[in-house]
FIKOLZA-1660 file (N, C-alpha, C; in steps of 0.1 Angstrom, whole numbers, plus 5000, padded with zeros to 4 digits):
% residues 107
   i   px   py   pz ch aa at
   1 3353 7992 4604  A  M  N
   1 3367 7986 4602  A  M CA
   1 3367 7974 4590  A  M  C
   2 3376 7974 4583  A  K  N
   2 3384 7966 4569  A  K CA
   2 3390 7955 4576  A  K  C
   3 3386 7944 4568  A  M  N
   3 3400 7937 4566  A  M CA
   3 3404 7936 4550  A  M  C
   4 3414 7934 4551  A  I  N
   4 3423 7935 4535  A  I CA
   4 3430 7919 4537  A  I  C
   5 3428 7915 4528  A  T  N
   5 3431 7900 4528  A  T CA
   5 3438 7901 4513  A  T  C
   6 3452 7904 4511  A  A  N
   6 3463 7903 4500  A  A CA
   6 3470 7894 4497  A  A  C
   7 3470 7889 4487  A  I  N
   7 3480 7875 4481  A  I CA
   7 3487 7882 4477  A  I  C
   8 3500 7880 4478  A  I  N
   8 3515 7885 4469  A  I CA
   8 3522 7877 4465  A  I  C
   9 3532 7877 4461  A  N  N
   9 3543 7867 4454  A  N CA
   9 3552 7866 4466  A  N  C
  10 3556 7859 4469  A  K  N
  10 3569 7856 4478  A  K CA
  10 3580 7863 4478  A  K  C
  11 3584 7863 4464  A  K  N
  11 3595 7872 4463  A  K CA
  11 3595 7890 4468  A  K  C
  12 3578 7892 4469  A  D  N
  12 3577 7907 4471  A  D CA
  12 3573 7906 4491  A  D  C
  13 3570 7898 4493  A  A  N
  13 3566 7896 4507  A  A CA
  13 3576 7904 4517  A  A  C
  14 3592 7903 4515  A  G  N
  14 3600 7908 4527  A  G CA
  14 3595 7926 4529  A  G  C
  15 3594 7933 4511  A  E  N
  15 3592 7945 4512  A  E CA
  15 3578 7951 4516  A  E  C
  16 3570 7942 4513  A  V  N
  16 3553 7948 4516  A  V CA
  16 3555 7944 4530  A  V  C
  17 3557 7934 4540  A  C  N
  17 3556 7937 4552  A  C CA
  17 3560 7947 4556  A  C  C
  18 3572 7950 4555  A  D  N
  18 3585 7961 4557  A  D CA
  18 3576 7973 4557  A  D  C
  19 3574 7975 4545  A  A  N
  19 3567 7991 4545  A  A CA
  19 3553 7992 4550  A  A  C
  20 3543 7978 4552  A  L  N
  20 3535 7979 4561  A  L CA
  20 3536 7979 4577  A  L  C
  21 3548 7973 4582  A  A  N
  21 3551 7975 4596  A  A CA
  21 3556 7991 4597  A  A  C
  22 3562 7994 4590  A  E  N
  22 3571 8009 4590  A  E CA
  22 3558 8023 4592  A  E  C
  23 3547 8021 4586  A  E  N
  23 3534 8029 4589  A  E CA
  23 3522 8022 4598  A  E  C
  24 3532 8015 4606  A  K  N
  24 3520 8010 4617  A  K CA
  24 3507 8001 4616  A  K  C
  25 3509 7998 4603  A  F  N
  25 3498 7987 4599  A  F CA
  25 3501 7974 4611  A  F  C
  26 3488 7967 4615  A  S  N
  26 3491 7953 4623  A  S CA
  26 3487 7945 4609  A  S  C
  27 3493 7931 4612  A  F  N
  27 3486 7923 4600  A  F CA
  27 3496 7908 4604  A  F  C
  28 3488 7899 4596  A  T  N
  28 3492 7886 4603  A  T CA
  28 3494 7878 4587  A  T  C
  29 3508 7871 4585  A  K  N
  29 3512 7865 4579  A  K CA
  29 3514 7853 4572  A  K  C
  30 3506 7843 4562  A  M  N
  30 3504 7829 4563  A  M CA
  30 3509 7829 4548  A  M  C
  31 3521 7818 4549  A  A  N
  31 3524 7808 4533  A  A CA
  31 3515 7803 4529  A  A  C
  32 3510 7808 4516  A  T  N
  32 3504 7800 4511  A  T CA
  32 3507 7797 4497  A  T  C
  33 3500 7788 4486  A  T  N
  33 3507 7782 4473  A  T CA
  33 3492 7787 4466  A  T  C
  34 3497 7789 4453  A  G  N
  34 3485 7793 4446  A  G CA
  34 3480 7780 4437  A  G  C
  35 3471 7777 4434  A  G  N
  35 3462 7769 4424  A  G CA
  35 3470 7765 4410  A  G  C
  36 3470 7776 4404  A  F  N
  36 3474 7774 4388  A  F CA
  36 3487 7772 4390  A  F  C
  37 3498 7781 4397  A  L  N
  37 3510 7778 4389  A  L CA
  37 3519 7771 4402  A  L  C
  38 3510 7766 4413  A  K  N
  38 3515 7758 4425  A  K CA
  38 3526 7764 4431  A  K  C
  39 3528 7778 4429  A  A  N
  39 3541 7787 4433  A  A CA
  39 3537 7792 4446  A  A  C
  40 3548 7795 4452  A  G  N
  40 3548 7801 4465  A  G CA
  40 3541 7817 4469  A  G  C
  41 3528 7817 4478  A  N  N
  41 3525 7831 4477  A  N CA
  41 3528 7835 4494  A  N  C
  42 3525 7847 4496  A  M  N
  42 3522 7849 4511  A  M CA
  42 3510 7860 4509  A  M  C
  43 3502 7851 4520  A  T  N
  43 3483 7856 4520  A  T CA
  43 3488 7870 4539  A  T  C
  44 3485 7883 4529  A  L  N
  44 3487 7887 4543  A  L CA
  44 3469 7894 4546  A  L  C
  45 3469 7893 4564  A  L  N
  45 3454 7892 4566  A  L CA
  45 3457 7907 4575  A  L  C
  46 3450 7917 4572  A  I  N
  46 3452 7936 4573  A  I CA
  46 3439 7943 4581  A  I  C
  47 3438 7940 4595  A  G  N
  47 3427 7947 4597  A  G CA
  47 3430 7966 4600  A  G  C
  48 3421 7970 4595  A  T  N
  48 3429 7985 4593  A  T CA
  48 3411 7992 4597  A  T  C
  49 3412 8007 4600  A  E  N
  49 3403 8012 4600  A  E CA
  49 3399 8020 4584  A  E  C
  50 3387 8019 4583  A  D  N
  50 3382 8026 4568  A  D CA
  50 3390 8034 4561  A  D  C
  51 3395 8043 4566  A  D  N
  51 3398 8058 4563  A  D CA
  51 3414 8053 4555  A  D  C
  52 3420 8039 4563  A  K  N
  52 3433 8035 4559  A  K CA
  52 3434 8028 4548  A  K  C
  53 3422 8022 4543  A  V  N
  53 3425 8010 4534  A  V CA
  53 3430 8014 4519  A  V  C
  54 3431 8026 4515  A  E  N
  54 3436 8029 4504  A  E CA
  54 3451 8033 4507  A  E  C
  55 3454 8037 4519  A  Q  N
  55 3468 8039 4522  A  Q CA
  55 3479 8025 4522  A  Q  C
  56 3469 8014 4529  A  A  N
  56 3476 7999 4527  A  A CA
  56 3477 7993 4514  A  A  C
  57 3464 7998 4505  A  I  N
  57 3463 7990 4492  A  I CA
  57 3475 7998 4485  A  I  C
  58 3478 8009 4488  A  E  N
  58 3490 8017 4477  A  E CA
  58 3501 8014 4482  A  E  C
  59 3507 8008 4495  A  I  N
  59 3519 8005 4500  A  I CA
  59 3518 7993 4493  A  I  C
  60 3510 7981 4493  A  I  N
  60 3512 7968 4486  A  I CA
  60 3513 7971 4470  A  I  C
  61 3506 7979 4465  A  R  N
  61 3509 7980 4452  A  R CA
  61 3523 7990 4446  A  R  C
  62 3529 7994 4453  A  K  N
  62 3542 8004 4454  A  K CA
  62 3553 7991 4453  A  K  C
  63 3552 7977 4461  A  H  N
  63 3560 7969 4465  A  H CA
  63 3558 7959 4456  A  H  C
  64 3546 7955 4451  A  C  N
  64 3544 7943 4444  A  C CA
  64 3547 7948 4428  A  C  C
  65 3558 7937 4424  A  A  N
  65 3561 7941 4410  A  A CA
  65 3556 7927 4399  A  A  C
  66 3549 7929 4390  A  Q  N
  66 3545 7916 4381  A  Q CA
  66 3558 7918 4370  A  Q  C
  67 3561 7903 4370  A  R  N
  67 3572 7898 4359  A  R CA
  67 3572 7887 4353  A  R  C
  68 3582 7887 4344  A  M  N
  68 3577 7872 4338  A  M CA
  68 3588 7863 4342  A  M  C
  69 3583 7846 4343  A  E  N
  69 3588 7838 4349  A  E CA
  69 3586 7825 4341  A  E  C
  70 3598 7818 4339  A  P  N
  70 3598 7806 4332  A  P CA
  70 3592 7793 4341  A  P  C
  71 3584 7791 4330  A  M  N
  71 3573 7779 4336  A  M CA
  71 3575 7769 4326  A  M  C
  72 3580 7753 4330  A  P  N
  72 3579 7740 4322  A  P CA
  72 3565 7738 4317  A  P  C
  73 3564 7735 4306  A  S  N
  73 3553 7731 4304  A  S CA
  73 3554 7716 4293  A  S  C
  74 3542 7707 4296  A  V  N
  74 3543 7695 4288  A  V CA
  74 3535 7698 4277  A  V  C
  75 3542 7691 4265  A  V  N
  75 3534 7690 4251  A  V CA
  75 3531 7674 4249  A  V  C
  76 3518 7677 4248  A  N  N
  76 3513 7660 4247  A  N CA
  76 3502 7662 4234  A  N  C
  77 3508 7657 4227  A  A  N
  77 3508 7653 4211  A  A CA
  77 3499 7641 4212  A  A  C
  78 3491 7632 4218  A  G  N
  78 3489 7619 4218  A  G CA
  78 3499 7610 4224  A  G  C
  79 3508 7615 4225  A  V  N
  79 3518 7606 4230  A  V CA
  79 3523 7609 4245  A  V  C
  80 3522 7596 4254  A  P  N
  80 3528 7602 4269  A  P CA
  80 3542 7608 4268  A  P  C
  81 3546 7615 4278  A  A  N
  81 3560 7622 4279  A  A CA
  81 3563 7626 4263  A  A  C
  82 3557 7630 4256  A  F  N
  82 3561 7637 4242  A  F CA
  82 3570 7648 4246  A  F  C
  83 3570 7656 4252  A  G  N
  83 3583 7667 4254  A  G CA
  83 3579 7680 4265  A  G  C
  84 3587 7686 4267  A  Y  N
  84 3583 7695 4275  A  Y CA
  84 3592 7709 4266  A  Y  C
  85 3586 7717 4275  A  Y  N
  85 3595 7732 4266  A  Y CA
  85 3591 7742 4279  A  Y  C
  86 3598 7753 4277  A  K  N
  86 3596 7763 4290  A  K CA
  86 3586 7772 4280  A  K  C
  87 3579 7784 4287  A  T  N
  87 3574 7792 4286  A  T CA
  87 3572 7804 4296  A  T  C
  88 3571 7815 4292  A  E  N
  88 3566 7822 4301  A  E CA
  88 3552 7827 4308  A  E  C
  89 3553 7831 4320  A  V  N
  89 3541 7833 4324  A  V CA
  89 3545 7847 4332  A  V  C
  90 3531 7857 4334  A  L  N
  90 3531 7868 4340  A  L CA
  90 3530 7863 4360  A  L  C
  91 3536 7869 4364  A  V  N
  91 3535 7863 4380  A  V CA
  91 3540 7877 4389  A  V  C
  92 3532 7876 4400  A  G  N
  92 3535 7892 4409  A  G CA
  92 3521 7899 4407  A  G  C
  93 3524 7913 4416  A  G  N
  93 3513 7916 4412  A  G CA
  93 3509 7914 4430  A  G  C
  94 3498 7918 4435  A  A  N
  94 3486 7914 4444  A  A CA
  94 3474 7912 4441  A  A  C
  95 3467 7900 4447  A  T  N
  95 3452 7901 4445  A  T CA
  95 3445 7905 4458  A  T  C
  96 3437 7912 4458  A  I  N
  96 3432 7919 4474  A  I CA
  96 3418 7922 4473  A  I  C
  97 3416 7914 4485  A  F  N
  97 3401 7915 4488  A  F CA
  97 3397 7926 4500  A  F  C
  98 3386 7932 4503  A  V  N
  98 3385 7944 4512  A  V CA
  98 3371 7939 4520  A  V  C
  99 3368 7934 4530  A  S  N
  99 3361 7928 4534  A  S CA
  99 3356 7939 4549  A  S  C
 100 3340 7939 4548  A  A  N
 100 3336 7950 4563  A  A CA
 100 3337 7937 4574  A  A  C
 101 3340 7944 4582  A  I  N
 101 3341 7935 4594  A  I CA
 101 3331 7944 4605  A  I  C
 102 3320 7932 4614  A  E  N
 102 3312 7938 4617  A  E CA
 102 3320 7937 4634  A  E  C
 103 3326 7931 4638  A  R  N
 103 3333 7932 4653  A  R CA
 103 3347 7930 4653  A  R  C
 104 3350 7934 4658  A  F  N
 104 3371 7930 4664  A  F CA
 104 3372 7933 4679  A  F  C
 105 3381 7925 4683  A  E  N
 105 3383 7922 4696  A  E CA
 105 3396 7920 4694  A  E  C
 106 3407 7927 4706  A  K  N
 106 3420 7920 4706  A  K CA
 106 3424 7919 4719  A  K  C
 107 3426 7905 4721  A  M  N
 107 3424 7897 4734  A  M CA
 107 3440 7900 4741  A  M  C
% end
C-alpha cells in the first residue's frame, strides 16, 4: 500500500478531487499555504494499492495546470519602501510524494 501526498494549487483542487472521486480513489483534503508565495494550496492524502499509484498520479497530472500569475515584489535600493513592481511567477502543477505504508486500518 502507498500514501500519495499531493500538493496542488487551490484553483485546480476541484477538478482534481472530482476526477479522483470518479475513479473511486479515497482521499483526505486539507487547505494548506505555500511557504514561498504564501498562496493557497490543497494537500491531498491518497491511500491506494501499489498498482494504482500511476493511475492516481496521471489523474493529478491531467487536471493540474501550470500558469503564470502576477506577484507584487518589493524593490529595496537601500531605501525603505523604495517601490513596488509586479512580476510574474510560475504557479500550479503539483508536488507529489509517494510513501510506503506499513499498516492501514479503516475503523
